[in-house]
C-alpha positions as CSV (number, residue, x, y, z in Angstrom):
1,M,1.3,-8.5,-26.6
2,T,5.0,-9.0,-27.2
3,T,6.4,-10.8,-30.3
4,S,9.7,-12.1,-29.1
5,S,10.6,-15.8,-29.8
6,K,12.2,-16.2,-26.4
7,L,10.6,-18.3,-23.7
8,R,8.7,-15.7,-21.7
9,C,7.7,-15.3,-18.0
10,V,5.8,-12.7,-15.9
11,A,7.7,-11.3,-12.9
12,L,5.8,-9.6,-10.2
13,I,7.7,-6.3,-9.5
14,S,7.1,-4.3,-6.2
15,G,9.9,-1.8,-6.3
16,G,11.7,-3.8,-3.4
17,L,15.0,-5.6,-3.8
18,D,13.9,-9.3,-3.7
19,S,11.5,-8.9,-6.8
20,M,14.2,-7.2,-8.6
21,L,16.8,-10.0,-7.9
22,A,14.2,-12.6,-8.7
23,A,13.6,-11.2,-12.2
24,A,17.2,-10.3,-12.9
25,I,18.2,-13.9,-11.9
26,V,15.8,-15.3,-14.6
27,K,16.7,-12.8,-17.2
28,K,20.3,-14.0,-17.1
29,Q,19.1,-17.4,-18.2
30,D,18.1,-15.9,-21.6
31,I,14.3,-15.8,-20.8
32,E,12.3,-12.8,-21.6
33,V,10.9,-11.1,-18.4
34,L,7.7,-9.1,-18.4
35,G,7.3,-7.0,-15.2
36,L,4.1,-6.6,-13.7
37,C,3.2,-4.3,-10.8
38,L,-0.2,-4.6,-9.0
39,D,-0.8,-1.2,-7.2
40,I,-3.1,-2.0,-4.3
41,G,-3.5,1.7,-3.5
42,F,-1.8,1.6,0.0
43,G,1.5,3.3,-0.7
44,P,2.4,6.6,0.7
45,I,0.7,9.8,-0.8
46,P,2.7,11.9,-3.3
47,K,4.3,14.7,-1.8
48,K,4.6,16.6,-5.0
49,V,1.9,17.9,-7.4
50,S,3.5,16.1,-10.5
51,K,2.9,12.4,-10.5
52,P,5.9,10.7,-9.0
53,V,7.6,7.6,-10.8
54,H,6.3,4.3,-9.3
55,P,9.3,2.4,-7.6
56,A,8.5,-0.6,-9.7
57,V,9.3,1.4,-12.9
58,K,12.7,2.4,-11.3
59,S,13.3,-1.3,-10.4
60,A,12.5,-2.6,-13.9
61,E,14.8,0.2,-15.5
62,Q,17.7,-1.0,-13.5
63,I,17.4,-4.6,-14.7
64,G,16.3,-3.9,-18.1
65,I,12.8,-5.1,-18.4
66,P,9.5,-3.7,-19.3
67,V,6.8,-3.2,-16.5
68,E,3.1,-2.7,-16.5
69,V,1.8,-0.9,-13.4
70,M,-1.9,-2.0,-12.9
71,D,-4.1,-0.2,-10.5
72,I,-6.2,-2.6,-8.5
73,S,-7.0,-0.3,-5.7
74,E,-10.7,-0.2,-6.4
75,E,-11.1,-3.9,-6.3
76,Y,-8.5,-4.7,-3.4
77,P,-10.9,-3.7,-0.3
78,R,-12.6,-7.2,-1.0
79,V,-9.2,-8.6,0.0
80,L,-8.5,-6.4,2.8
81,L,-11.9,-6.5,4.5
82,N,-12.4,-10.2,4.5
83,P,-9.0,-12.0,4.4
84,R,-9.6,-15.7,4.6
85,H,-6.0,-16.2,6.1
86,G,-6.1,-13.4,8.5
87,Y,-3.8,-10.2,9.2
88,G,-0.3,-9.9,9.9
89,S,1.1,-7.6,12.5
90,G,-1.0,-4.7,11.3
91,V,-4.0,-5.1,8.8
92,N,-1.8,-6.8,6.3
93,P,-3.5,-9.7,4.7
94,C,-0.4,-10.9,3.2
95,V,-1.3,-14.4,2.3
96,D,-4.7,-13.4,0.8
97,C,-2.8,-10.5,-0.9
98,H,-0.3,-12.9,-2.4
99,I,-3.0,-15.2,-3.8
100,E,-4.8,-12.3,-5.3
101,M,-1.6,-11.0,-7.0
102,I,-0.7,-14.6,-8.3
103,R,-4.2,-14.9,-9.7
104,R,-3.9,-11.7,-11.6
105,A,-0.5,-12.5,-12.8
106,K,-1.8,-15.8,-14.3
107,V,-4.2,-14.0,-16.3
108,Y,-1.6,-11.5,-17.3
109,M,0.7,-14.4,-18.3
110,E,-1.9,-16.1,-20.3
111,S,-2.8,-13.0,-22.3
112,N,0.9,-12.4,-23.0
113,G,2.1,-15.8,-24.2
114,A,4.2,-16.4,-21.1
115,K,4.9,-19.8,-19.6
116,F,5.4,-19.2,-15.9
117,I,5.4,-16.6,-13.1
118,V,8.3,-15.3,-11.0
119,T,8.0,-13.7,-7.5
120,G,10.6,-12.5,-5.0
121,E,9.4,-14.5,-2.0
122,V,11.9,-15.8,0.4
123,M,11.1,-18.8,2.5
124,G,11.0,-17.6,6.2
125,Q,11.7,-14.0,5.5
126,R,8.1,-12.9,6.7
127,P,6.8,-15.1,9.4
128,M,3.0,-14.2,8.8
129,S,3.2,-15.0,5.0
130,Q,6.4,-16.8,3.9
131,K,6.7,-20.1,5.8
132,S,7.1,-23.1,3.6
133,Y,3.3,-24.1,4.2
134,Q,2.1,-20.6,3.4
135,L,4.1,-20.5,0.2
136,A,2.3,-23.8,-0.7
137,I,-1.1,-22.2,0.1
138,V,-0.4,-19.3,-2.2
139,A,0.5,-21.5,-5.1
140,R,-2.4,-23.9,-4.5
141,E,-5.3,-21.4,-3.8
142,S,-4.1,-18.9,-6.6
143,G,-4.6,-21.7,-9.1
144,V,-1.1,-21.6,-10.7
145,G,0.4,-24.9,-8.9
146,D,4.0,-25.4,-10.0
147,I,4.2,-22.7,-12.7
148,L,5.2,-20.3,-9.8
149,L,9.0,-20.0,-9.5
150,R,10.7,-18.3,-6.5
151,P,14.3,-18.0,-7.6
152,L,15.5,-16.8,-4.4
153,S,14.5,-19.8,-2.3
154,A,14.0,-22.4,-5.1
155,G,17.0,-24.5,-3.7
156,R,14.9,-25.2,-0.6
157,L,11.6,-25.8,-2.4
158,K,10.3,-28.6,-4.7
159,P,11.6,-28.2,-8.3
160,T,8.6,-26.3,-10.3
161,L,7.6,-27.1,-13.8
162,P,10.1,-24.5,-15.4
163,E,13.1,-26.4,-13.5
164,R,11.9,-29.8,-14.4
165,E,11.3,-29.0,-18.1
166,G,14.8,-27.2,-18.2
167,W,13.4,-23.9,-19.0
168,V,15.6,-22.5,-16.0
169,D,18.7,-24.0,-14.7
170,R,17.9,-24.9,-11.1
171,E,21.7,-24.8,-10.3
172,K,21.7,-21.1,-11.0
173,L,18.9,-20.4,-8.5
174,F,19.4,-19.7,-5.0
175,G,18.5,-21.2,-1.5
176,I,18.0,-18.3,0.7
177,Q,16.0,-18.7,3.9
178,G,15.2,-16.6,6.8
179,R,15.0,-12.8,7.6
180,G,18.6,-11.8,7.1
181,R,19.2,-9.9,4.0
182,G,23.0,-10.1,3.6
183,T,23.0,-12.3,0.7
184,Q,20.5,-10.1,-1.3
185,L,22.4,-6.9,-0.6
186,Q,25.6,-8.6,-1.7
187,M,23.8,-9.7,-4.9
188,A,22.7,-6.1,-5.3
189,R,26.1,-4.7,-5.0
190,E,27.4,-7.3,-7.6
191,M,24.5,-6.4,-10.1
192,G,25.0,-2.6,-9.5
193,L,21.5,-2.2,-8.1
194,T,21.1,0.9,-6.0
195,H,17.5,2.1,-5.8
196,F,14.9,-0.2,-4.1
197,T,12.3,0.3,-1.4
198,Q,12.9,-1.3,2.0
199,P,10.9,-4.6,2.8
200,A,7.1,-3.6,3.4
201,G,8.4,0.1,3.6
202,G,5.9,1.2,1.0
203,C,2.9,-0.7,2.4
204,L,0.8,1.2,5.0
205,L,-1.2,-1.8,5.9
206,T,1.8,-2.9,8.1
207,D,1.8,0.3,10.1
208,K,0.4,0.1,13.6
209,G,-1.1,3.6,13.5
210,F,-2.8,2.6,10.2
211,A,-4.2,-0.5,12.0
212,R,-5.7,1.6,14.9
213,K,-7.4,3.9,12.5
214,F,-8.6,0.9,10.4
215,F,-10.2,-1.0,13.3
216,D,-11.8,2.2,14.5
217,I,-13.9,2.5,11.3
218,V,-14.6,-1.2,11.4
219,N,-15.9,-0.9,15.1
220,Q,-18.0,2.2,14.3
221,K,-19.3,1.4,10.7
222,G,-19.0,-2.3,10.4
223,K,-17.1,-3.8,7.3
224,E,-20.1,-4.0,5.4
225,N,-20.6,-0.3,5.3
226,I,-17.0,0.8,4.8
227,T,-16.3,2.6,1.3
228,L,-13.3,3.0,-0.8
229,V,-13.2,6.6,0.4
230,D,-13.2,5.5,3.9
231,L,-10.2,3.4,3.3
232,R,-8.3,6.1,1.2
233,L,-8.7,8.7,4.0
234,L,-6.8,6.2,6.5
235,K,-3.7,6.9,4.4
236,T,-3.0,10.3,5.9
237,G,-3.7,13.1,8.3
238,R,-4.4,13.3,12.2
239,H,-7.4,11.2,13.1
240,F,-9.8,12.1,15.8
241,R,-13.0,10.2,17.0
242,I,-15.2,13.0,18.4
243,T,-18.3,10.8,18.9
244,P,-19.2,7.3,17.7
245,W,-20.8,8.9,14.6
246,L,-18.4,11.7,13.9
247,K,-14.8,11.6,13.0
248,L,-12.2,14.4,12.1
249,I,-9.1,14.1,9.9
250,V,-6.7,17.0,10.0
251,G,-4.0,17.4,7.2
252,R,-0.3,17.8,8.3
253,D,1.1,19.6,5.4
254,E,0.3,20.9,1.9
255,A,0.4,17.3,0.4
256,E,-1.9,15.9,2.8
257,N,-4.3,18.8,2.6
258,R,-4.4,18.4,-1.1
259,Y,-5.0,14.8,-0.9
260,L,-7.8,15.1,1.7
261,E,-9.7,17.7,-0.3
262,D,-9.3,15.6,-3.5
263,V,-10.5,12.5,-1.9
264,A,-13.4,13.7,0.2
265,G,-14.2,17.1,-1.2
266,G,-17.9,17.2,-2.4
267,L,-18.6,13.9,-0.2
268,M,-17.9,14.9,3.4
269,G,-17.6,18.2,5.2
270,L,-14.4,20.3,5.1
271,A,-13.1,22.6,7.8
272,E,-10.1,25.3,7.5
273,T,-8.7,28.3,9.1
274,V,-9.8,31.7,7.5
275,D,-7.6,34.1,9.1
276,H,-4.3,32.2,9.2
277,L,-2.5,29.6,7.1
278,G,-3.6,26.1,8.4
279,P,-4.7,22.7,7.6
280,I,-7.6,21.3,5.6
281,A,-9.8,18.9,7.8
282,V,-12.4,16.2,6.7
283,I,-15.4,15.9,8.7
284,D,-17.0,12.3,8.4
285,G,-20.5,12.8,9.9
286,D,-22.9,15.6,10.6
287,P,-21.8,17.6,13.6
288,A,-24.2,19.4,16.1
289,E,-23.4,22.9,16.9
290,D,-21.3,21.9,20.1
291,E,-19.3,19.2,18.1
292,L,-18.6,21.7,15.3
293,R,-17.1,24.0,18.0
294,I,-14.9,21.3,19.1
295,I,-13.8,20.4,15.6
296,A,-13.1,24.3,15.0
297,G,-11.0,24.4,18.0
298,I,-9.0,21.4,17.1
299,V,-8.4,22.7,13.4
300,A,-7.4,26.2,14.9
301,R,-4.8,24.4,17.2
302,Y,-3.0,23.0,14.1
303,G,-3.0,26.6,12.3
304,K,-0.6,29.3,12.3
305,G,-2.9,31.3,14.6
306,R,-2.7,28.6,17.3
307,N,-1.2,31.0,19.8
308,E,-3.9,33.8,19.3
309,S,-6.6,34.2,21.6
310,R,-9.3,33.7,18.8
311,S,-9.2,32.0,15.4
312,L,-11.7,31.9,12.5
313,V,-12.5,28.5,11.1
314,K,-14.9,27.9,8.1
315,Y,-17.1,24.7,7.8
316,R,-18.4,23.9,4.5
317,K,-20.3,20.9,3.1
318,G,-22.0,21.1,-0.2
319,K,-23.6,24.6,-0.6
320,N,-23.7,25.2,3.3
321,E,-21.0,27.2,4.8
322,K,-20.4,28.6,8.3
323,V,-17.6,30.6,9.9
324,L,-17.1,30.1,13.6
325,E,-14.9,32.2,15.9
326,V,-13.2,29.9,18.5
327,E,-10.3,29.8,20.9
328,P,-7.5,27.4,19.6
329,M,-7.1,24.3,21.6
330,S,-4.0,24.0,23.9
331,T,-1.3,21.6,22.6
332,S,-2.6,18.6,24.5
333,G,-6.3,19.5,24.0
334,P,-6.9,17.3,21.0
335,E,-5.4,14.2,22.5
336,R,-8.5,13.1,24.2
337,W,-10.1,12.3,21.0
338,R,-6.9,11.1,19.0
339,I,-7.1,7.8,17.5
């Protein structure tokens, strides 16, 4: 817990521009801002072996505030799989996601002696989650009411408790509305802010390809049977539905190979080429002999021996191992199973 005598607030920091600006606007009013980033686990996988710096940390450094990155990925599937307010254009449960984050921010606020919560939401910027009535839903259902301040659009919303009490000067807040970002970019230039992620750019839940893979496992397994590992595997690789009960995920580069083996190794079957460099593939299900040969042909297709007449592919699950000699599939061959 901090010990400053200043009035204190908690700002949700995502790594994007809007949350940076919202926190900076409040900080300028001589308020101590504590940054909080809630990592739901659906950002891109790291491409380096060393752990990358989280975008929220870079954001907080630029505006001179501390930030705590809190991993909520193990609890988040509850929100993702059963959103009360539905999905956006992909499988992004944005309203439910905002409610969950504000709830957690409230707990963090109370444990750190802060008085209110700040977010970078802009009215009308995201049509599936930031219309005025949706902003009201988030404030109400998260249980925070009017201690939730949105500095970028405050001028178009009813005054909140921090404004009414004079903790912040409403005249120094903004009234931005709509999807244009010209005002925010101008503010960033004036503040010297240069490093930030694009809107929704780091959230795979908005991606159409991710949505296809998500609904594939929902249709085949049912939401009640989907595990955290299932969801983590959706983040990367080429996905193939061999049969209703059998799925293949093939890595596209070294980082994806490493991620797939880390997530699924020991839990699911793995396949890889033996005689040439190639991908790691995860097998969700127990393949019959003919299905295993299909899998081996697909894996060989994406290895360095794709143009050879034969290739060796090793299948392993637990203590069981088997090496198959197969003909790599043609370029278009795997597409019949591609999700």
